[in-house]
N, C-alpha and C positions, 0 to 999 in steps of 0.2 A: 280599237288601237286607240281611238280617241279619248273611251273612254276610262281606260287604263292611266292615259296620262293624266287628265284630270284627278285620277285618284290619288295616282303617286304627287302631281304638284298640290293635292290638297294636305297630303300625308306631311308634304316639308313643311307647307305654312304652320300646319300644326305644330311639326315639332320644334319650330322654331320661334312661333308664341310659347310653348313651352321652356325655350331655354333663355327667353326673356325673363318669365315669370320667377324660374329657380336665379338667375342675375340677379332679379332685387331683390330675393330675399338674401342672398350673399351680402350685398350692398346694406340691407338695413341690418343686419346680423353685426358687420363691421360698423356702423353706423354706433351702433349701439354700445361697443361693447372696447371700439377702437382696435383693437386686432387680435384676431386667432388667427389658428395652424387650419392647415387644412382639414386634418383631423378632429381637429374640435366642431368645425362646419360642417362635414358628413356626417359625422356622427348628430349634431342638433340639426340636421336637415334630413337624415336618415338616407342618404347617396352613398356611395363604394367610396373608396379609393380612386379609382381611375373615373368615375363620373366627378368628382368633385373636382380633379384636376382637372377636368375637360375646362369645365366652366370659369376654373382661375385660371388657366393660361387664355380664354377668351380674354376675361378680363384684363390683364396684364396685357394681351397686345392691342387695345383699345384704351389702353394708360387710365383705366378705369381704378387699377390699384395697384398694389407693390409691396415687396415682399420687404422684410425686418432680422434682422437674426436672435432670436428668442434667447434673453440673457438666464443663464442658471447660475442657482447657489450651488455653491458645495463641487464633489470634482464632478467632469461633463464624463458621460458615459462614450462608449466606443461608437462610431460611426459621424453619419454628417452632421453639423448644428443643426437644431430647428428651424424651421422658418417661420413666419409670421406673416399675416395678409394685415395690407391695410390702407385703407381707402383714401386716393391721391386728391388733392383741393381740388381738381375737376370734377370727381364724382361728387364730394362733400357739397357741390353748390345746388347740386341737382335738389339736395334737401331743404324741406321747407326752413329760414332763420327766422330771425327777429329783430334785426336791424333796422330796421324801419320804426319797430317797437321803443328802440334806446334809445334810438335820434328824436323820437320827440319827446321821451320822459325828457331827456338833458335838457333841449333846448325850453320845453316849459321852469324846467327849473331853472334855466339862466334867468326866462321871461320872468315868473314870479321875484326872483331876488335879485334881478341886480337891473330888467324893467326891458323895454324891445331894442334900444340903442342896441344895448350886449349883445343880443340875439343877430343885430345887424353884421357888428366886428366880428362875430363869430362867425356868420354867412361871408363876409370877406374876408376872413383869414384860409377858411374852405377851398377858395376858387381860386385863391392867392397862386399854390402850384398850378391849379391846372391854366392859368393865364401868362405863367413861366413860360410851360413846355407850347403853347400856343403859337407866342413869342418867337420863341426860335424855331420855329416849324415854318414863320409865317418872313422870315428875313427876306428873302428875296422877292417879294409880292409886291413892292413898288409903292408908291401914294395915292395910286383911285382907289375911293372905299368901295368901288365894286370888283374891284379884281382883289382888293385884301377880303370881301366877304365870299369870295369864290376860293380863296384858298385856305381862308379858316374853317369852310364849310367840309373843307379836306382833314383837316386838324383835329376836328372834334368827330367825322364820321371816324378816323382812326381810334379816339377815344372814347365811341362807342354809342354816340348822339346822334349817327344815322342822319347825318345833317345835308342838306344842299344848301345852293343859293340859286337864284334867280334873278333876271333883270326885269326890272317892269317899268308902268309907263313913267313912273314918279320916280324911280332910281333904280332899289334892287331889294331884294328880301332876300331874309336866310329862315329856314327851317329847320326845326331839330325834330325827328320826328320817336325820340325817345328820350327820356327825363329820368336818371336813375335814382332820385331823390322828389317825384312824382307828389309822391302821399304823404310828404313831409311838408312839402313846400305849400301845398294846401292848406295847411292850418299857421305856415309860418311863410308870406311872402318876399320875409327879406331876402329868401336864398333867392327867388327870383329877379330881384333886385339886384342883389351881388354879380349873377349874371350878367344881367341885361349891361351891367359897367362894364364890366369885362369886355363884352362885347365892343363896346362903344368905344372905351381905349385902345383895344384891338385893330379896329377897324378906321380909327384917328377921324372919325366925326360922332353927332349925336345921332344916337336911335331910338326907335319907337317898340315897344313891347307891344303887339296888335292881337297875340294870344299865345295861350300858354296850357300846358297837357294839365299841371295842377288844378288846374280850373275848369278841369271840363272839358275843353277844345281836343281836337284829336291831334294837334303838332303846336309847337312853337313857334310861332312865325316874329319873328322883328322887320321892321323894315327901316331899309338905310337910304336914307334920300340920296341924288345926287340924280344926273342925268343920266336918259334912258340911251342904252347903244343896240339901237337898232332892232330887230325881232328880239320876242322873249328867249332867252335858251335857260336853260340846266345844267349844275353841273357835280356832280358823283351826288349818287343816293346810295349810297352801300350801309348793309348793318354790320 
């Protein structure tokens, strides 16, 4: 009986892996074509209507695909209108993209034609919206720089920076475990400078960047001067 259970478990795992590979192929086809009907997908993948429907229903349930009505030219025949399947924005994010390359090319173009100061102005404009969102969320943080750093860590975590704040002997420390522009900032440190200036304004005191992911460090670390508050504590480290 034990061996029978193991064999069945292996069969289930194998079937699950096979389903995953098939759905990856469906996603790849939709990524390349933009939209396709169930019949078109089944024909391309050599699947029966029932089999392709099973995979598409699972992907609909996981919000990886959505449907849209196929537009027909001329009079429509009898029966239900055909439905095409398209990838959702969430599913598209799983595919490789070239945002970093485009951003790098744009900043190089700005630097070549208008100089490094223009890059700094561009960087400041890009973080302005983030600053406003953080400021609105920190309105009840008070005036203490360390308390404001803790509040800022929560806001940055919600923005995707996986941040935390802690108290140390010389004041406080704000750490960001993720940087969405690390590859670009490695060549254009103005992006880091603009972000540091935003942190300084939001916390209400001069701060110092000690490390950045863009320069090869594991974490972006910002020192906040101020009196220590007892034993070291850490606030939020969520992704």
